[in-house]
MDAnalysis code that builds the backbone (N, CA, C; Angstrom):
import MDAnalysis as mda
import numpy as np

u = mda.Universe.empty(489, n_residues=163, atom_resindex=np.repeat(np.arange(163), 3), trajectory=True)
u.add_TopologyAttr("name", ["N", "CA", "C"] * 163)
u.add_TopologyAttr("resid", np.arange(1, 164))
u.add_TopologyAttr("resname", ["MET", "TYR", "GLY", "LEU", "HIS", "VAL", "ASN", "ASP", "ILE", "TYR", "ARG", "TYR", "LEU", "PHE", "ARG", "LEU", "THR", "ARG", "ASP", "ALA", "ARG", "GLN", "ALA", "GLU", "ASP", "LEU", "THR", "GLN", "ASP", "THR", "PHE", "PHE", "ARG", "ALA", "PHE", "SER", "SER", "LEU", "ASP", "GLU", "PHE", "ARG", "SER", "GLU", "LYS", "VAL", "ARG", "PRO", "TRP", "LEU", "PHE", "LYS", "VAL", "ALA", "TYR", "HIS", "VAL", "PHE", "VAL", "ASP", "TRP", "HIS", "ARG", "LYS", "GLN", "VAL", "LYS", "ARG", "PRO", "LEU", "TYR", "PHE", "VAL", "GLU", "GLN", "MET", "PRO", "GLU", "GLN", "MET", "ASP", "GLN", "SER", "ALA", "VAL", "ASP", "PRO", "ALA", "ASP", "SER", "LEU", "VAL", "ASN", "LYS", "GLU", "MET", "TRP", "GLU", "VAL", "ALA", "HIS", "LEU", "PHE", "LEU", "GLU", "ARG", "LEU", "PRO", "GLU", "LYS", "GLN", "LYS", "GLN", "ALA", "ILE", "LEU", "LEU", "SER", "ALA", "MET", "GLN", "PHE", "SER", "TYR", "ALA", "GLU", "ILE", "ALA", "GLU", "VAL", "LEU", "GLY", "ILE", "ASP", "THR", "THR", "ASP", "VAL", "LYS", "ARG", "SER", "LEU", "PHE", "ARG", "GLY", "ARG", "GLN", "LYS", "MET", "ARG", "ARG", "MET", "TRP", "ARG", "ASP", "GLU", "VAL", "ASP", "ASP", "GLU", "GLN", "ILE", "ARG"])
u.atoms.positions = np.array([
    [0.835, -1.190, -0.002],
    [-0.005, 0.001, -0.009],
    [0.878, 1.254, -0.005],
    [1.893, 1.250, 0.835],
    [2.787, 2.417, 0.939],
    [3.495, 2.658, -0.385],
    [4.109, 1.625, -0.934],
    [4.881, 1.766, -2.164],
    [4.038, 2.240, -3.346],
    [2.801, 1.824, -3.399],
    [1.933, 2.208, -4.517],
    [1.458, 3.652, -4.444],
    [1.294, 4.187, -3.248],
    [0.614, 5.474, -3.108],
    [1.459, 6.594, -2.488],
    [2.634, 6.312, -2.016],
    [3.409, 7.330, -1.301],
    [3.727, 8.542, -2.177],
    [4.074, 8.320, -3.442],
    [4.418, 9.467, -4.308],
    [3.224, 10.378, -4.579],
    [2.052, 9.770, -4.808],
    [0.855, 10.590, -5.055],
    [0.462, 11.369, -3.798],
    [0.531, 10.739, -2.667],
    [0.200, 11.409, -1.404],
    [1.183, 12.565, -1.170],
    [2.459, 12.297, -1.384],
    [3.478, 13.338, -1.204],
    [3.214, 14.524, -2.135],
    [2.959, 14.257, -3.430],
    [2.705, 15.353, -4.386],
    [1.505, 16.183, -3.954],
    [0.447, 15.514, -3.523],
    [-0.755, 16.212, -3.073],
    [-0.442, 17.119, -1.891],
    [0.262, 16.581, -0.898],
    [0.587, 17.359, 0.290],
    [1.609, 18.453, -0.029],
    [2.492, 18.198, -0.959],
    [3.438, 19.232, -1.381],
    [2.702, 20.397, -2.028],
    [1.713, 20.089, -2.857],
    [0.921, 21.154, -3.482],
    [0.173, 21.979, -2.453],
    [-0.229, 21.355, -1.376],
    [-0.959, 22.073, -0.340],
    [-0.044, 22.907, 0.542],
    [1.151, 22.382, 0.852],
    [2.027, 23.047, 1.819],
    [3.088, 23.932, 1.180],
    [3.489, 23.610, -0.065],
    [4.577, 24.301, -0.766],
    [5.900, 24.147, -0.029],
    [6.029, 23.109, 0.761],
    [7.229, 22.891, 1.568],
    [7.554, 21.393, 1.525],
    [8.708, 21.062, 0.920],
    [9.074, 19.654, 0.733],
    [9.190, 18.914, 2.062],
    [9.848, 19.547, 3.033],
    [10.017, 18.878, 4.337],
    [8.683, 18.667, 5.037],
    [7.844, 19.688, 4.983],
    [6.539, 19.564, 5.637],
    [5.702, 18.494, 4.929],
    [5.777, 18.462, 3.609],
    [5.031, 17.436, 2.855],
    [5.527, 16.042, 3.220],
    [6.832, 15.893, 3.421],
    [7.376, 14.598, 3.847],
    [6.848, 14.209, 5.229],
    [6.842, 15.168, 6.153],
    [6.333, 14.899, 7.496],
    [4.840, 14.531, 7.461],
    [4.078, 15.283, 6.685],
    [2.652, 15.018, 6.612],
    [2.378, 13.675, 5.897],
    [3.217, 13.336, 4.926],
    [3.076, 12.028, 4.271],
    [3.302, 10.908, 5.278],
    [4.332, 11.083, 6.080],
    [4.617, 10.082, 7.124],
    [3.441, 10.000, 8.099],
    [2.922, 11.138, 8.512],
    [1.777, 11.159, 9.425],
    [0.554, 10.469, 8.792],
    [0.372, 10.713, 7.491],
    [-0.754, 10.096, 6.779],
    [-0.697, 8.585, 6.853],
    [0.462, 8.030, 6.533],
    [0.576, 6.576, 6.556],
    [0.567, 6.031, 7.981],
    [1.040, 6.784, 8.937],
    [0.951, 6.351, 10.316],
    [-0.512, 6.281, 10.747],
    [-1.267, 7.342, 10.445],
    [-2.694, 7.336, 10.798],
    [-3.451, 6.236, 10.058],
    [-3.119, 6.053, 8.794],
    [-3.790, 5.018, 8.010],
    [-3.502, 3.641, 8.615],
    [-2.262, 3.381, 8.951],
    [-1.892, 2.102, 9.552],
    [-2.600, 1.924, 10.896],
    [-2.675, 2.988, 11.675],
    [-3.309, 2.929, 12.995],
    [-4.803, 2.650, 12.893],
    [-5.420, 3.052, 11.793],
    [-6.879, 2.889, 11.695],
    [-7.264, 1.840, 10.638],
    [-6.362, 0.928, 10.308],
    [-6.698, -0.121, 9.348],
    [-7.874, -0.967, 9.789],
    [-8.062, -1.142, 11.094],
    [-9.189, -1.927, 11.597],
    [-10.533, -1.304, 11.220],
    [-10.542, 0.028, 11.072],
    [-11.760, 0.751, 10.757],
    [-12.019, 0.879, 9.262],
    [-11.047, 0.517, 8.430],
    [-11.149, 0.647, 6.977],
    [-12.203, -0.314, 6.438],
    [-13.239, 0.255, 5.786],
    [-14.327, -0.572, 5.252],
    [-14.588, -0.298, 3.775],
    [-13.784, 0.481, 3.156],
    [-13.996, 0.867, 1.758],
    [-13.373, -0.148, 0.824],
    [-13.810, -0.156, -0.426],
    [-13.229, -1.049, -1.415],
    [-11.950, -0.466, -2.000],
    [-11.880, 0.849, -2.088],
    [-10.759, 1.487, -2.742],
    [-9.840, 2.137, -1.704],
    [-8.572, 1.794, -1.770],
    [-7.597, 2.294, -0.798],
    [-7.173, 3.720, -1.119],
    [-6.972, 4.029, -2.400],
    [-6.428, 5.342, -2.792],
    [-7.279, 6.512, -2.284],
    [-8.603, 6.532, -2.547],
    [-9.402, 7.647, -2.017],
    [-9.372, 7.733, -0.490],
    [-9.362, 6.578, 0.154],
    [-9.298, 6.558, 1.613],
    [-7.994, 7.186, 2.100],
    [-6.875, 6.846, 1.464],
    [-5.584, 7.429, 1.844],
    [-5.578, 8.947, 1.632],
    [-6.157, 9.393, 0.532],
    [-6.201, 10.836, 0.296],
    [-7.104, 11.526, 1.303],
    [-8.143, 10.848, 1.747],
    [-8.998, 11.410, 2.799],
    [-8.195, 11.562, 4.082],
    [-7.438, 10.534, 4.409],
    [-6.571, 10.612, 5.594],
    [-5.574, 11.750, 5.425],
    [-4.950, 11.861, 4.246],
    [-3.972, 12.923, 3.970],
    [-4.633, 14.302, 4.107],
    [-5.841, 14.439, 3.599],
    [-6.558, 15.699, 3.690],
    [-6.779, 16.087, 5.154],
    [-7.182, 15.126, 5.967],
    [-7.424, 15.418, 7.390],
    [-6.124, 15.712, 8.133],
    [-5.044, 15.025, 7.750],
    [-3.737, 15.340, 8.344],
    [-3.339, 16.772, 7.989],
    [-3.561, 17.166, 6.733],
    [-3.252, 18.538, 6.308],
    [-4.101, 19.555, 7.075],
    [-5.396, 19.290, 7.184],
    [-6.301, 20.222, 7.880],
    [-5.865, 20.382, 9.328],
    [-5.537, 19.280, 9.989],
    [-5.057, 19.363, 11.381],
    [-3.783, 20.184, 11.484],
    [-2.854, 19.940, 10.577],
    [-1.589, 20.695, 10.575],
    [-1.857, 22.167, 10.301],
    [-2.743, 22.451, 9.324],
    [-3.023, 23.836, 8.954],
    [-3.675, 24.608, 10.109],
    [-4.524, 23.967, 10.856],
    [-5.157, 24.631, 12.002],
    [-4.135, 25.057, 13.040],
    [-3.055, 24.273, 13.139],
    [-1.980, 24.632, 14.063],
    [-1.120, 25.765, 13.524],
    [-1.198, 25.998, 12.227],
    [-0.376, 27.014, 11.567],
    [-1.174, 28.263, 11.206],
    [-2.178, 28.601, 11.981],
    [-3.103, 29.673, 11.648],
    [-2.404, 30.984, 11.322],
    [-1.312, 31.261, 11.972],
    [-0.621, 32.522, 11.769],
    [0.115, 32.587, 10.440],
    [0.401, 31.422, 9.851],
    [1.115, 31.390, 8.581],
    [0.123, 31.362, 7.438],
    [0.372, 32.109, 6.334],
    [-0.550, 32.058, 5.186],
    [-0.474, 30.706, 4.492],
    [-1.560, 30.305, 3.852],
    [-1.652, 29.035, 3.143],
    [-1.284, 29.251, 1.683],
    [-0.214, 28.609, 1.218],
    [0.197, 28.661, -0.167],
    [0.066, 27.274, -0.775],
    [-0.210, 27.209, -2.050],
    [-0.399, 25.888, -2.629],
    [0.839, 25.403, -3.363],
    [1.052, 25.727, -4.569],
    [2.133, 25.080, -5.313],
    [3.279, 26.036, -5.571],
    [4.461, 25.627, -5.216],
    [5.665, 26.405, -5.520],
    [6.211, 25.927, -6.844],
    [6.363, 24.633, -6.982],
    [6.788, 24.049, -8.241],
    [6.213, 22.652, -8.324],
    [6.072, 22.162, -9.518],
    [5.492, 20.863, -9.730],
    [6.602, 19.816, -9.750],
    [6.682, 18.934, -8.754],
    [7.771, 17.980, -8.716],
    [7.783, 16.992, -9.868],
    [6.621, 16.798, -10.543],
    [6.584, 15.840, -11.624],
    [6.958, 16.458, -12.969],
    [7.349, 17.744, -13.006],
    [7.736, 18.350, -14.270],
    [9.083, 17.808, -14.731],
    [9.303, 17.923, -16.025],
    [10.564, 17.438, -16.575],
    [11.731, 18.294, -16.082],
    [12.924, 17.799, -16.255],
    [14.151, 18.456, -15.853],
    [14.234, 19.853, -16.459],
    [14.375, 20.871, -15.647],
    [14.396, 22.251, -16.132],
    [15.605, 22.550, -17.018],
    [16.678, 21.811, -16.863],
    [17.871, 22.059, -17.690],
    [17.627, 21.660, -19.144],
    [16.617, 20.811, -19.406],
    [16.333, 20.361, -20.767],
    [15.308, 21.276, -21.451],
    [14.844, 22.316, -20.779],
    [13.817, 23.189, -21.305],
    [14.435, 24.498, -21.772],
    [13.861, 25.037, -22.840],
    [14.286, 26.331, -23.326],
    [14.052, 27.367, -22.224],
    [15.045, 28.202, -21.908],
    [14.895, 29.175, -20.815],
    [13.693, 30.102, -20.973],
    [13.432, 30.546, -22.203],
    [12.294, 31.435, -22.433],
    [10.978, 30.704, -22.132],
    [10.863, 29.464, -22.614],
    [9.665, 28.678, -22.332],
    [9.520, 28.433, -20.833],
    [10.636, 28.165, -20.191],
    [10.625, 27.926, -18.749],
    [10.131, 29.145, -17.993],
    [10.570, 30.323, -18.377],
    [10.149, 31.556, -17.710],
    [8.665, 31.801, -17.904],
    [8.185, 31.635, -19.129],
    [6.748, 31.849, -19.408],
    [5.927, 30.830, -18.620],
    [6.368, 29.578, -18.632],
    [5.662, 28.521, -17.914],
    [5.621, 28.824, -16.407],
    [6.735, 29.256, -15.867],
    [6.806, 29.574, -14.434],
    [5.859, 30.738, -14.091],
    [5.839, 31.768, -14.937],
    [4.955, 32.901, -14.683],
    [3.486, 32.479, -14.759],
    [3.162, 31.615, -15.701],
    [1.770, 31.148, -15.817],
    [1.376, 30.345, -14.582],
    [2.286, 29.477, -14.086],
    [1.989, 28.703, -12.881],
    [1.820, 29.611, -11.674],
    [2.647, 30.659, -11.582],
    [2.538, 31.577, -10.448],
    [1.184, 32.282, -10.452],
    [0.741, 32.710, -11.625],
    [-0.555, 33.367, -11.718],
    [-1.683, 32.396, -11.387],
    [-1.600, 31.169, -11.914],
    [-2.611, 30.168, -11.627],
    [-2.679, 29.870, -10.129],
    [-1.524, 29.822, -9.473],
    [-1.505, 29.540, -8.033],
    [-2.081, 30.688, -7.228],
    [-1.849, 31.911, -7.674],
    [-2.468, 33.055, -7.010],
    [-3.989, 32.963, -7.106],
    [-4.466, 32.570, -8.278],
    [-5.909, 32.412, -8.461],
    [-6.456, 31.305, -7.573],
    [-5.728, 30.192, -7.504],
    [-6.166, 29.072, -6.649],
    [-6.286, 29.511, -5.198],
    [-5.343, 30.340, -4.739],
    [-5.367, 30.792, -3.348],
    [-6.581, 31.649, -3.045],
    [-7.143, 32.291, -4.054],
    [-8.314, 33.152, -3.842],
    [-9.625, 32.367, -3.771],
    [-9.590, 31.103, -4.148],
    [-10.811, 30.292, -4.154],
    [-11.139, 29.812, -2.742],
    [-12.416, 29.550, -2.491],
    [-12.784, 28.933, -1.215],
    [-12.121, 27.551, -1.093],
    [-11.899, 27.110, 0.133],
    [-11.149, 25.887, 0.400],
    [-11.697, 24.673, -0.338],
    [-13.001, 24.484, -0.324],
    [-13.600, 23.320, -0.966],
    [-13.325, 23.307, -2.473],
    [-13.397, 24.474, -3.105],
    [-13.140, 24.571, -4.527],
    [-11.652, 24.302, -4.836],
    [-10.745, 24.809, -3.997],
    [-9.317, 24.533, -4.180],
    [-9.056, 23.039, -4.126],
    [-9.571, 22.387, -3.090],
    [-9.356, 20.962, -2.909],
    [-9.937, 20.162, -4.076],
    [-11.132, 20.513, -4.512],
    [-11.751, 19.786, -5.609],
    [-10.947, 19.929, -6.896],
    [-10.436, 21.124, -7.169],
    [-9.637, 21.341, -8.375],
    [-8.307, 20.576, -8.288],
    [-7.658, 20.620, -7.134],
    [-6.400, 19.892, -6.981],
    [-6.590, 18.384, -7.154],
    [-7.622, 17.833, -6.519],
    [-7.865, 16.386, -6.635],
    [-8.287, 16.000, -8.047],
    [-9.047, 16.855, -8.693],
    [-9.439, 16.602, -10.073],
    [-8.203, 16.579, -10.977],
    [-7.278, 17.485, -10.716],
    [-6.036, 17.536, -11.503],
    [-5.204, 16.278, -11.295],
    [-5.427, 15.593, -10.178],
    [-4.702, 14.345, -9.892],
    [-5.479, 13.125, -10.401],
    [-6.442, 13.352, -11.281],
    [-7.203, 12.299, -11.953],
    [-8.146, 11.511, -11.036],
    [-8.657, 12.162, -9.983],
    [-9.662, 11.526, -9.145],
    [-11.015, 11.636, -9.810],
    [-11.863, 10.633, -9.639],
    [-13.236, 10.689, -10.128],
    [-14.045, 11.571, -9.171],
    [-15.257, 11.951, -9.601],
    [-16.123, 12.740, -8.734],
    [-16.402, 11.994, -7.423],
    [-16.664, 10.693, -7.543],
    [-16.977, 9.886, -6.363],
    [-15.787, 9.839, -5.405],
    [-14.582, 9.731, -5.946],
    [-13.395, 9.678, -5.109],
    [-13.140, 11.030, -4.426],
    [-13.345, 12.110, -5.165],
    [-13.183, 13.453, -4.567],
    [-14.201, 13.627, -3.454],
    [-15.431, 13.188, -3.696],
    [-16.487, 13.294, -2.671],
    [-16.082, 12.525, -1.419],
    [-15.516, 11.338, -1.606],
    [-15.107, 10.533, -0.460],
    [-13.969, 11.211, 0.309],
    [-12.997, 11.745, -0.428],
    [-11.855, 12.414, 0.225],
    [-12.311, 13.628, 1.033],
    [-13.185, 14.443, 0.430],
    [-13.596, 15.700, 1.070],
    [-14.777, 15.514, 2.017],
    [-15.418, 14.353, 1.987],
    [-16.564, 14.123, 2.865],
    [-17.803, 14.885, 2.441],
    [-18.009, 15.032, 1.134],
    [-19.180, 15.724, 0.597],
    [-19.809, 14.824, -0.462],
    [-20.993, 15.207, -0.976],
    [-21.611, 14.375, -2.011],
    [-21.114, 14.762, -3.395],
    [-21.354, 13.894, -4.377],
    [-20.824, 14.126, -5.725],
    [-21.413, 15.366, -6.387],
    [-22.650, 15.685, -6.062],
    [-23.246, 16.904, -6.603],
    [-22.493, 18.129, -6.123],
    [-22.097, 18.129, -4.869],
    [-21.315, 19.224, -4.311],
    [-19.933, 19.299, -4.957],
    [-19.350, 18.142, -5.271],
    [-18.061, 18.109, -5.954],
    [-18.173, 18.781, -7.327],
    [-19.199, 18.360, -8.082],
    [-19.396, 18.920, -9.422],
    [-19.620, 20.429, -9.352],
    [-20.423, 20.840, -8.380],
    [-20.706, 22.268, -8.204],
    [-19.423, 23.031, -7.850],
    [-18.619, 22.475, -6.945],
    [-17.389, 23.128, -6.517],
    [-16.389, 23.233, -7.664],
    [-16.274, 22.155, -8.444],
    [-15.376, 22.209, -9.601],
    [-15.841, 23.226, -10.630],
    [-17.118, 23.221, -10.922],
    [-17.656, 24.156, -11.898],
    [-17.441, 25.592, -11.453],
    [-17.812, 25.882, -10.227],
    [-17.681, 27.259, -9.732],
    [-16.228, 27.682, -9.597],
    [-15.376, 26.784, -9.120],
    [-13.967, 27.083, -8.980],
    [-13.311, 27.372, -10.327],
    [-13.602, 26.532, -11.295],
    [-13.039, 26.744, -12.651],
    [-13.574, 28.013, -13.265],
    [-14.851, 28.285, -13.046],
    [-15.467, 29.514, -13.553],
    [-14.776, 30.734, -12.956],
    [-14.552, 30.735, -11.652],
    [-13.900, 31.853, -10.989],
    [-12.477, 32.031, -11.487],
    [-11.771, 30.911, -11.691],
    [-10.398, 31.012, -12.185],
    [-10.376, 31.572, -13.603],
    [-11.312, 31.161, -14.455],
    [-11.401, 31.714, -15.822],
    [-11.663, 33.217, -15.764],
    [-12.581, 33.615, -14.889],
    [-12.934, 35.023, -14.753],
    [-11.712, 35.830, -14.288],
    [-10.985, 35.294, -13.294],
    [-9.794, 35.986, -12.801],
    [-8.743, 36.067, -13.914],
    [-8.628, 35.014, -14.702],
    [-7.649, 34.988, -15.792],
    [-7.998, 36.055, -16.831],
    [-9.299, 36.113, -17.203],
    [-9.739, 37.142, -18.162],
    [-9.517, 38.541, -17.636],
    [-9.834, 38.764, -16.358],
    [-9.612, 40.074, -15.760],
    [-8.149, 40.448, -15.773],
    [-7.275, 39.475, -15.512],
    [-5.832, 39.701, -15.539],
    [-5.371, 40.097, -16.926],
    [-5.859, 39.398, -17.950],
    [-5.485, 39.685, -19.329],
    [-6.006, 41.074, -19.729],
    [-7.243, 41.382, -19.359],
    [-7.804, 42.696, -19.667],
    [-7.028, 43.811, -18.996],
    [-6.613, 43.618, -17.735],
    [-5.824, 44.610, -17.023],
    [-4.476, 44.848, -17.705],
    [-3.843, 43.785, -18.195],
    [-2.560, 43.929, -18.865],
    [-2.704, 44.622, -20.208],
    [-3.820, 44.409, -20.915],
    [-4.016, 45.063, -22.209],
    [-4.277, 46.553, -22.048],
    [-4.863, 46.938, -20.904],
    [-5.118, 48.362, -20.638],
    [-3.810, 49.089, -20.356],
    [-2.885, 48.419, -19.667],
    [-1.606, 49.043, -19.312],
    [-0.808, 49.307, -20.484],
])
């Protein structure tokens, strides 16, 4: 179970914390909690259950860090080697990711989580299980979150054209 899912759990927590060390600690806590509560596990699918545990580990950690702002993604660990990329393309890509992350930070928590889990190829049912909401709420959160991000993106482009 650990070998199959540790990288996905780490990437998810890294996107939430923007801190490699903290993501490692939270990943360890996730698997510790999962192992401790294996007796209570009644689901057919392990992956959504592990992400639910990871989400709750993150929420608990975040509550303790109230004074620190919540940032999502600093860099994507699964991206290709930066030395093999054209520097101009790399700069444009980095700027686009920074803008997208700023937009993500402005979304309500449920919409952020739904978009992140959707980007990790989770089904609506799996996202609902991880977040503890129904699938209709997942669809609504994804739709509204994506809509808000598109609107923010258009506003950003319009502001730059005016300048």
